[in-house]
Steps between C-alpha positions, in 0.01 A plus 500: 500500500448334170734562211393800285324408178554738215198580289498379142438735207491328161789603280644308203819532302525341158804449286610241243151352518542431872270646758613562862246577767629748757231577756752664729642749243325782691753472780753684277330835560662636815282814480195284569426511874373145481847386392669662795226363728566148370878533557436629851258213566773259392739677737252464788464127420875474493523663847247258635681195361833624637369602839542148655855515365580830665717343769690286251547797262639718784725214615644462148537876466683530837726211403592686183543824692741316730718440200522873410858608579560803716659667199564402139762703314595438137871498408573855378566543130751764393413773255757775473576645845195326661403154615123442463297250696160429656419396850181362666445533876299242681217735593473658152264405217719648228874524419716810552738582217822662606858577393840562647793706356823304534817450305474122540287217648736463796415858606122462500466430873639849577294688245171672596180374343289726277143391446412505132133401527304365794188331375356484855482877500317491169249240615182576680357243739288248321541658155664339204849611400729377228838654406639285219792692353764752616748670273775725633645765268856456393616778733314337791306823570152392395288192552214412269261238622167333397211495750155348482206502748230284343662175379475582125788523259472883478772666709607856566859617467624714788843671507676553837786753553754306701656810649185657635284189531219680327293380205537702182184633333544241219215240515456262209182284501404179317850355493521117478577289805860406405763550224360848436737766620867599444713814538714667238866512611485871569198455722298772328274256317279209600381244243183313594240261363127557546204268462192527278139459605556125519807541723734388218842672521535652157619863498856625562537859618779745583455730794717805569532531870314805633280528196121440476422135425256621238795617293680166505600365164371167368813320373350172386160327501460123465179470301495120461263389774679165539821684605600693817771753574755484784851631550815461699845661522797328353754379753734784399229766531570607148172387350140487596375180333137521384331161436197438285407147598243237441518141631676394181663809340733781603598842362750719683581875472783687676495839659843655554488592865776762438299662227136487620363720222640285219270265310460135603700243306348177380722194561310238297147518354253250630473168328236254602639242747835669552570602861812691600654716767800736497768636732783741463856380560799715415474604140260226424135408520431150632198321359328200648266349241300187421554540127627166388540399865195386697681547836659828389851579378737792593622736230683833490529785252669839486290796610562664163391191303208322668465247216858368513448221748733225622453221757642561846481128582381193311133417544423219747152348451472379866593842643215755520656847508271760646690821602833678458690691768798688343755657740812691408720205586275203421178369347256289700208316345199358689275217377402143561653154455401164644174649621675751728600867486867553408759769470785494254808722460648559155859378484700430183186501280335243722233524767631358826228401743518593868450192717310460824499248785128406506312288249196736494535874503416842352779736415482850350706815441372798690360764267612864469860448587770745380668432170827597664460240778798271570279290727163375388226401744329164452201355675470131586224309676334162507206336674728463806751785469382858577581766247873533501694787337842444356752737347680367191840656426494547123874484460594206733166311495509484882157469657439646847185446706387838624168423668250226578147632548409465869244240608328581834450213737663160488588369160704180461517435130622142560143418622360573150542347156470633152502288187399482141286214356353443154146418409414352160247699303233337285720550190807352669672827580676506836371789718725629782358545855682662791423393852577636844399328822594417857723196535231323703202598276450150363569308820128407530456439129345752267501867591284812453628675188452826305574475126553828320555596138492785250604401144444808282685780320826311532514602867687264726411344838852481643605384847489776762535520871207639715526526879123526504474147365695360797215480756303282259798290401585440863159345551528261209350687204680415177542774235532394137535709188422350161715665231243437228525589134413862425789616719852484363673292773630257241567757230303699242343187354342436847314821460406440137359161593264655760338788317249562218368165372748313731342659810336186625851364567517743792197338666579140419858549625354620837261202509791269429684658790207442733467140386871443550486635856207263577653195329834555678314528831610848583139593562138405430209685332348576837823656621594701191430865402563666172592869483562751217460872441410706193597280200572243767144556607393393151706191556328437836160562340558272205627226725189534716300410195729237358617318811344656806474160667877497552474786755322570822527875451594735210604864537471706185626852586400789270432230240478553122202271450277642225753464222284521188289796607802701615704426190209624287462825689758756381374764745649297789856597598764274353264290281666576166842444652399147596407364161860380451469308831154343482398545143244731328148357533400681183679208343275196509776256594621722788143556617413136536836409651462774768145397568611139558692606815353836611388436862181703475392330182559152637328507839291180533233358720736292713697499826781759545758535780478763771597827327644829629482765222631858515479812286542873515242758396763722341694222325596613149665168409223254581161673537321423826201383299685193374529325837167650611316352195688167542409466864137589419492223238671251731237571769227436243635171359727319746339198669709482821470666840861617505574851602547759222596858601575813301708773670495831315743773609289808445785745513788331321593333172690200368761483776272514799552713806812721520731475792674187613289444814182528296655246253573265791141530635368412156743202480407384852128498418564300182717250685242465781233408241732252331620331813145470642389328180797260467466394853744701709377636830538851646819410679636373165494137608389252232167324543272304271394686187143631493 
């Protein structure tokens, strides 16, 4: 079967005196049967290309399944009389959420389990299911949860009676995927955020339990299309914190959870470029803000005078503060320093950092812990250490290891290495890379290697442990993550230097990382793959144009590749929200800068690596037509005979299949393609590159 060739229909877009030809624009119309036919033709071609790799795909999948533990149970978190946790059985696609009633952690083994929500019972075979949020009422009698069946960001709120197990008649549609639902303290009211026609979360509502949704009261509407709404409960449960946020600016309102009918209270009116967050601690409001402090400073003010603010600690320019966790007996702060996640405890007006035994790690404070807690649960992991849960005694500072996530099969961590190295970007900036590999990976010289990156929205690519990576590591595959600018691994400036008209730094950092790995003889171009998803797919696509010769294969997953067209189309979900990230192409300077790197606009008549591209028909974040158009243009112009496939999930969205086994099957297919192209045989033994 030959690769599908999309028909060309002339279509031009003109702005700032610049004309862009877009003969594949017609692929945007999903109501056109020819569009669906083209995507299905691409899927058939994908199936044909992958058929010879069926055995290798299955072998990789089974090796991953062999690493699935018989049971995975999270450490229970106490809330009032209950300890809440989730568990995942080996033969189940989805987790089971449960609780036990006990006076203390030491009594849990004797307490009976009560299932809160079993996602396996909700799921139908083969269908998509996503449950993203669960909120238990303060009296623990009712559970509200968000459910979706099509992969979009539109969810339905369901309310379950914990005593009868029955669902209440209340059904609330069009609620956003996350940060969109909280209870009043009395449990009679639910506050929720709905999306508009573009799936932008922008309306805050109050629902009286048992009433008709049509009678719900609109509390606040965010009319600025560059802002979104989300909310969370304060640690004390006293306030529902309502955030109006853009990528650069914040505005926060408070709802008194004890007085759900009272008006919302504005904390601080939005000012361009000022980001802030708040928490409640005792009689004060804590404020984390970047005003006068690029990496954020910590302030406090009395609840009855929100403008009388004093510093909690002195600002430290090398310490990036990101979140506050107030407890009755202590204040913990999470953030970054020296390129790593960190946790500090406030002591004598100073932040004292918790220290760890490994040079590379990711540490976090578990969310939704009780304000009254005397022990706080912390999560620690590295490229070599499975997720480990500790309890921190807030009074004594004693740290106790409660659980190490199980790893099925043999795992001797001494056989593996993790390390950090630094590549020099074209402007002289040092870019951190994290590596994990088998101790013998380089015994024969260079090794097959997968280089990944993201680099957008200030999101970080931190070290994490995956048992499903072990089968590939054991056969000599090296995994490298480039912590390129556009993330915030090295602080807020790292993000600022990789966005807007600094965006090309993200791509040139990644190219510098690839060059470093080649020059230092970790790998060769014929042994190296690049991988990135969503905004990381933009990274992979841009690099394919800019330096495709450095890679044997590139994997852009749900890639954002038609930057200019999307940023001009305000009917597309999230477009207006992204102008503070990429720029607004209605501005001439932003337009031409975006066009200079947009993968779709820069496809050339030249050789490209092997490419494995994915998308989802229902994706509200990156429209399926972006990768579809890009692949069509690549097929038209590229001069090589390398394999290019497009896999469209016709029943899901941005996050691919639901269910962990389905995720593993998708991952196994992707790895089979990569390994075949970088010269690793079906039994995962290295051979000469193709």
